[in-house]
N, C-alpha and C positions, 0 to 999 in steps of 0.2 A: 236682717241676714247675719246670719253668724258667717266668720272668716273663713273657716272653713266650706261652707255652702258658696262664700263667693269665689273661692279658687276652684270650685268645682265647676261652677258655670262659666268660668274664664276659659277651663280646658275646652270644653263643650263649643266655646266660640272660637278657639284657638284652630280645633279640629274641622269646624265646620268653614272658617277660612280656609283651610289646608284642602278641603274637600273641593269648594269651588274654584280654587287655584288649580287645582289639576284639572279640572276639567276645562278650564282654560290652557292649559298646559298641551292636552289632548287633543285640543282643535288646531293648533297649528299644521298637523302633517294633512291632514284633509284638505288646509286652506294651500299648503305648498301643493298636492297633487293637483287641484286646480289651474295652478299655473305651470304645469311642466310644460316646455318645450318638447315639440314632436322633434325625433331624431330619423334618418333615413341615413339613403346612402350616401350623401356629405355628411354623417355623424363623424366628428373630430377623433381620431386614433388614441382608443388607452391601453395604457401598459397596467396589467394586472398582476401585482407583485406579492408574493409569497413566501412570509419567509418562516423557516419548518425548521426547530428542534426537537429530537426526539416526539414526532409527529407520525411514526408507523400507523400506529391504529384509526387514526383522522385523516392522510391525506390524498389517499388516493379518491375516495369521497369528495375531497372539495377539489380536486383538481379535476376531476372526469365532469362535473357538476360546472366547471369553469370552463372546461373546453367545448360544452353543449350549450353557450350563450346562440344568440338572436341577433344578439350585435354585428354589424357588416365590417367595423375594422380593430381588431385588438390582438393584443400576443398577451401569454402568460410566462413571466420568470418566475422558478421557485428558486430560491434558497438553500440549500441544507448548509446549517449552519452546526460544525460539529459535531453530528447528531454519533449517539454511542449505539443507535438502533437501525432498524432496517430502513428509514427515513431517505437515504442516497440511494439505496438500490433499487427501490418502487418509483423514487423519481425519475431515474435512468431510462427503467421499463417503460413508463406510461410516454416518454421523450420520444422514445425507438418508433411510437408510432400516430405520433402528432407534434409536426413540425411549426406548429404555433407555439408549443411549450419550450424555454428554455429553461435549463438546468445549471444554476451555480453549486459548486461545492466549496465551501470555506473552512478550512479547517486550522486557523489562526486562535491564538486562545485570546479569552476576554480582559482587554486592562483592565485592573482595578478601576473603579468607581466609575464605571461604563455600564450602561444598559444594552443587555445583549440583543435584543429585538431592536432598537434603535440603530446598533452598529448593522444589522441586517438590513434592514431598510432602507437605510442611506445605501450601500452597497447596491440593493435592486434599482433605486432608484437610479443610480450612475450607470447603470444598464439598459435603463427603459428608452423607447424611441416614441413613446404617445407624448398627444397634449395633455393631458390626464393620467395620470398616477393612481390607480385604485388599488390600495391598502386592503389586504385582507387575510382573516387570522386562519390558521391550517386546519382548524377546527370547526369552520363555519362550512356551510354546504349552500348552493345557490339555483335560485330558479333562473329558468330561460332567458327572463328578461332582468336579471339583475343589473347588471349593466347598464341596460337599456332605460331602467327606472332612474338610476343613480344618475347618470349624464340629464337625463329631461329636465330631471328636479335642477340639478345643479346650473345650467343654462336658464333655464325660467324664473329662479331667484336670482339669479345674477353674482352666482358667491363663488370664491376660490377655492373653498374647503367645502364639504357637503358630507355628514356622518349619517349615519343611522344606527338606531337602537334595532338588532336583528329579532328575531321570534327564539325564545328560548328553550329548548328543549329536554327535559329533566326527565330521569327514567327510574332514577332511584329515592326513597326516602333522605337520605342523604344529604342529596342534592336539593333538596326541596327545605331543608330544614334553615335554609337563612336566604339562596339564593333571590325567590323574588321577592325577600324583604329589601335586598341591596338595589333592585329596579327601582320597588317604590320608593325608596329615596331619592333615586335618580330624577325618577318622575316630579314628585314631588318639589326638590329643592332646586333641579334646573330647570330655566322656564326657557323652551324654543323660542319664546317671541323675544326675551330679550335677549338672545344670543345672537337673532337675527337680526334686530330693528338697533340695537346700541352699537355704534363703531367705535366709542373709546374703549381701548382694552381694560377694562374691570375684571377684578377676581373672578365675578359672581357671572359673566356673559360671555365666555367663554370655556365652550368645551366637545369635545368630541368622544367617540366611541373606536375604539382598534380592530374591531372586528369587523369595520367596514367603513374605509376613511377614504375618500376619493377626495382630489386636490389638483387643481390646476398645476401644469407644469413650471411655468416661470414664476408663479406666484411661492412656489415650494424652493426653487433653489435661489430666487433671490432675498427669501426670508432665512436663506442658510440649511433648510432640510432638517433631518434627523441629527446631524452633526451639531445643531446648535439647542439641541435637548437632549445629548447625550447620556448627561448623568441625572435625567429626569425619570423614576421609578414610574409615575404616569405619564408614558408616553404620548398617549392620545391627547389626554387634555392638556400637557404642555404644547403639541404641536394647534390645538386650536388657539390656544394663549399666543403661543408667536405670530400666527398670523394675524391674527386681531393688532398685535403690536407694529406690525409690519403696514398697518392699515386695511387688511384684506375684510372683507365681508363673509361671514362664516356661517353654515345653518347645521343644525342637528334636528334630524326627525325619527319616521318611524321606518323601519323595510321589512316588509313582511314577505319581500322576495329573496331574504338571507333567512338561514335559521342556524343556532349554533349552539353545540353544548357543551360549554365552558367547563364542566369539569363530570367526575364519573364516580359517586358512593362521597361517604362526608368527608373519607381524610382530603380527597384533592381539593374539595370544596374547601375545608377548613385552612390548607395550605394557599390557595390563591388567593383569597380574600384577606389572609392575613399577609400576605406580600405588599399589599394597597391601601387597609384601611389605615393607621395611621398618619401614611403620605398624605390621604384624601383631606384631613383634620392636619395639613401644612406640618406634621412632627409637631404637634401643638400639644402640651400636655393639660393647658388650661381649656384649650379647645376638646379635648376628648372630655374632661370632667365635665365640662357645659353640656355637652352632646350626651353624654351616658344621663344625665340629670333630667334631660328634655324627654331621653327616651322612656324612663322610668314614670316621670310626670305625667306626661302624653297617653303612652300606648300601655304601662304595666299597673298603675294605681288606679285608672279607672274600672279595668277588670277586678281586682283585688275587692275592693268597694262594692263593685255590683255580687260578689260572692260571698261577701259578709253579710250583706243587707239581705240576698236571700235566705241564708243560714237564721238569720233572725226573724224571718218571715216577712218582710216587709220587700218593696221594691228602692231602692236606690235610684232615682230617676236620671240627675245630672250623669252619672254611671253610665247607665244603659245607654242615652242619647250618643255617649263619647264612644262605648266599645259599639255601637250601632256606625256612628260615622270610620271611625277607624277600617271596620270591617267593610264599609262599601267602597272606600281608598283601597283597600288594598284588592277589592275584588275587581275594581276597575282596572288595577294597573296588572293582575294576573290577566283579565281578558287581552288586553292590548300586547303582552309577550307571549300570547299564547298558550296558558296553562288554565286548568280548568278554575271557575271563579270561587267555588268551594276551599277551593284553597288559602283562602282568607282566612278562614276559620283558623289556621296556624299560626297567624300573627303573634300572639304571643309569646309563643316557643321560639319562633323567627327572631322575632327581640332579642331574648334572653340569649339565644345562641349567638347575635350579632356583637351584642356588649362583649361574650366572650372572646371572640374575632379579634375586638379592639383590643382588648388585654391582652392578647396573645401576641397582637400587631408588635404593640410597644414591648413587650417581652424580648421580640425579637428585635427590636433595633437598637434595643440597650444592650442585649447580651451578643450582637453578630451573630445570630443565628438564621437571618431571612437565609431560603434557599429557593430558587426554582428551576426547572429543567436540568438538576443536576448543579446547579454553580451557586457558589454564594454570592450575595448583595451587599457588597462593601461600601464604603466611605459614601461617597455624594448620590451615587446611586440609589441611594435611599430617601433620595427628598421628592 
């Protein structure tokens, strides 16, 4: 067997192992659902906390869904984080019609090196009265059982932090040019089983998603809250690591009771992922180079070899198997996040765009151009 042929079959083997690993990862959420604890009138009180900066187009739908929950004991607190649009006015109007909604207007400038969302979340937590704190993003909408589903699973699993990957809403082609691949990377490289079962705070066994993050109040403040991670751009992942470091068990699962439209169009998608991409790789150029090389070897080269073989009048079977395994992997992820499975056919373009996003993220880091929600991200906030 020639060296090139051996390499091709090794790629097939790696992708097959990856598909099996994905199936194992996807099995965690049904397992967790079977262990959910029923909550009734004696359910623990929950504070739903919504940081919002320049979210005029999203905030009303989010809050109306939260104020329509079937949970017996909860409050909703929203923070207008120095918005320059109509976010504050919308919040005030909604609060006039529902006493469960409290609104905080915060107008202090953001100190250098501080993540604005972490500061907003800390301010919200300090005003909360619930035994559990549910942090949600302003671009999420929630089914009527959203709080109940999260609390029942957190209690059933016996965790101090429970976070979920919501259903993802994408309505423009620009949003689809990378977002599904981003979640494919999460589902393939982040193991919910490892996060839940391993108690030691190792780098790969702690993660959370800020779109829906439920944490027990006592554990949150005992660990230092968002103040302890105020310089981390990946505040949700940092929160998961923080609680693990303080000896608490955490879990990450799927949440079809919450939906999120992260970005609207290609430009927003590019900016949003560029903000985080380099930080996900620990700001390491070496790790970035390895990541790009792996993506090219596993996802792009087999497709190129398959096309070259077809043009030569033959079939490159290892390449065909590699492409099929990758498409199957992406199809399963698309189905799980609420997207059509045929979007898996876009995976080559998504991988190319993803590599471009990483290069842009690195450029932002070294030129000081990283911005989000009208704020420049400086200093330690890029870590």
